[in-house]
C-alpha positions as CSV (number, residue, x, y, z in Angstrom):
1,M,133.4,109.7,126.5
2,G,130.1,108.3,128.9
3,D,130.4,105.3,126.3
4,R,134.0,104.3,127.6
5,S,132.8,105.0,131.0
6,E,129.6,102.8,130.9
7,S,132.0,100.6,129.3
8,R,134.5,100.1,132.0
9,R,131.2,100.1,134.5
10,A,130.1,97.1,132.3
11,R,133.1,94.7,132.5
12,R,132.6,91.2,134.4
13,A,133.4,90.2,137.8
14,R,136.9,88.6,137.5
15,G,136.6,84.4,136.6
16,A,133.1,85.4,135.2
17,L,134.3,85.4,131.4
18,E,135.7,81.9,131.7
19,S,132.5,80.7,133.5
20,E,130.3,82.7,130.7
21,V,132.2,80.8,127.8
22,L,132.4,77.6,129.9
23,A,128.7,77.1,130.4
24,A,128.2,77.9,126.1
25,L,130.7,74.6,125.8
26,W,128.7,73.1,128.2
27,A,124.8,73.4,127.2
28,S,125.5,72.4,123.9
29,D,125.8,68.2,123.9
30,E,128.7,69.3,120.7
31,P,132.2,71.3,120.2
32,V,131.1,74.2,119.6
33,T,132.9,77.1,117.4
34,P,134.1,80.7,118.6
35,A,132.1,82.5,116.8
36,A,128.9,79.9,118.2
37,I,130.0,81.4,121.7
38,Q,131.2,85.0,120.6
39,Q,126.6,84.4,119.5
40,S,125.2,83.2,122.5
41,L,127.1,85.1,124.8
42,G,125.1,87.4,123.3
43,G,128.5,88.8,120.2
44,D,129.4,91.9,121.8
45,L,133.3,90.2,122.6
46,A,135.8,90.1,120.3
47,Y,136.5,86.8,118.4
48,T,139.5,86.8,119.2
49,T,138.6,87.9,122.9
50,V,136.0,84.3,123.0
51,T,139.5,82.8,121.6
52,T,142.1,83.4,124.5
53,I,139.3,82.9,126.8
54,L,138.9,79.2,125.3
55,T,142.7,78.9,125.1
56,R,142.9,80.0,128.8
57,L,140.6,77.7,129.9
58,A,142.3,74.4,128.4
59,E,145.4,75.4,129.7
60,K,143.7,75.1,133.2
61,G,142.3,71.5,131.7
62,L,139.0,72.7,131.7
63,A,138.5,72.4,128.1
64,E,140.0,71.1,124.6
65,R,140.0,72.3,121.3
66,I,138.9,70.1,118.2
67,P,140.9,70.6,114.3
68,T,137.3,70.4,112.3
69,G,138.2,71.9,108.3
70,R,140.2,74.2,108.9
71,G,139.4,75.5,112.3
72,Y,138.4,74.6,115.3
73,A,135.9,73.4,117.3
74,W,135.8,73.4,121.5
75,R,134.2,70.9,124.5
76,A,134.2,71.3,128.0
77,V,136.3,68.4,129.6
78,A,135.6,69.2,132.8
79,A,132.0,69.0,134.7
80,R,130.9,71.7,136.4
81,E,131.1,69.7,139.7
82,E,134.4,69.3,139.8
83,L,135.2,73.0,138.8
84,A,133.6,73.4,141.9
85,A,135.2,71.0,143.2
86,R,138.5,72.7,142.4
87,Q,137.5,75.9,143.5
88,M,137.3,74.6,146.9
89,K,140.0,73.2,146.6
90,T,141.8,76.1,146.2
91,L,140.3,78.1,148.2
92,L,140.6,75.3,151.5
93,T,144.8,76.0,150.0
94,R,144.4,79.8,151.1
95,G,143.8,79.3,154.2
96,E,146.8,79.4,157.1
97,T,145.4,76.7,158.4
98,P,143.5,74.4,156.3
99,T,142.3,72.4,159.0
100,A,140.1,75.0,160.2
101,V,138.4,76.6,157.0
102,L,137.1,73.0,156.6
103,Q,135.6,73.2,160.4
104,R,134.2,76.5,159.0
105,F,132.6,74.9,156.3
106,V,131.7,71.8,158.2
107,E,129.4,73.8,160.8
108,Q,127.7,75.7,157.9
109,L,126.4,72.3,156.1
110,S,122.9,71.4,156.7
111,P,121.9,68.2,158.6
112,A,121.6,66.8,154.9
113,E,124.7,67.9,153.6
114,G,126.0,66.6,156.9
115,A,124.8,63.3,156.3
116,V,125.8,63.5,152.5
117,L,129.4,64.2,153.7
118,R,130.0,61.6,156.8
119,S,128.4,58.6,153.6
120,L,131.0,60.2,151.4
121,L,134.0,60.2,154.2
122,A,133.3,56.4,155.2
123,A,132.7,55.1,151.2
124,Q,136.1,56.8,150.5
125,T,139.2,54.4,150.2
126,L,142.1,54.8,152.1
127,P,145.6,53.6,150.9
128,V,146.5,50.8,152.5
129,A,149.5,50.4,154.7
130,G,152.1,48.6,154.3
131,P,153.8,46.7,156.9
132,P,155.9,48.6,159.5
133,A,159.5,49.6,158.3
134,A,161.8,47.0,160.3
135,G,164.3,49.5,162.6
136,P,165.8,47.8,165.4
137,H,161.7,48.7,167.2
138,H,159.8,45.7,165.3
139,A,162.8,43.3,164.5
140,G,162.1,40.1,164.7
141,R,158.4,40.8,166.6
142,S,155.8,38.8,165.6
143,D,153.0,40.4,166.7
144,G,154.0,43.4,163.9
145,G,156.1,45.7,166.1
146,R,152.7,46.3,168.5
147,G,154.2,45.4,171.6
148,G,151.1,42.6,172.4
149,A,152.5,39.7,175.2
């Protein structure tokens, strides 16, 4: 009975196994087999568990399966930075007021991080708005609907 309770206590936190499998994929320059991942994680996971995690990662767009011989190998599709950005976006949209969440995030940035963020935002190309829609207030104006004299 002690082994079973110890096993339960030793369970990984939610998402930790996916993170470990992704780390194994990122550590290799070549596609990796489930057996190789299983061994790199200490060999205590079942092969089918590793395969299930890889399939879930593929469904999330984080990994892809590549036919190799009679089986498959896997490689990461998303870089660490992309995954972190996805997670940040998920957390942002989880709050009732995303603007408030963004505000709290920005307040916690160091001055250097704030400068990088400002630089990235300044460099971001914003979509160009088309001409204003013709309507009763804009029709026939040569000033683009700004109401100048």
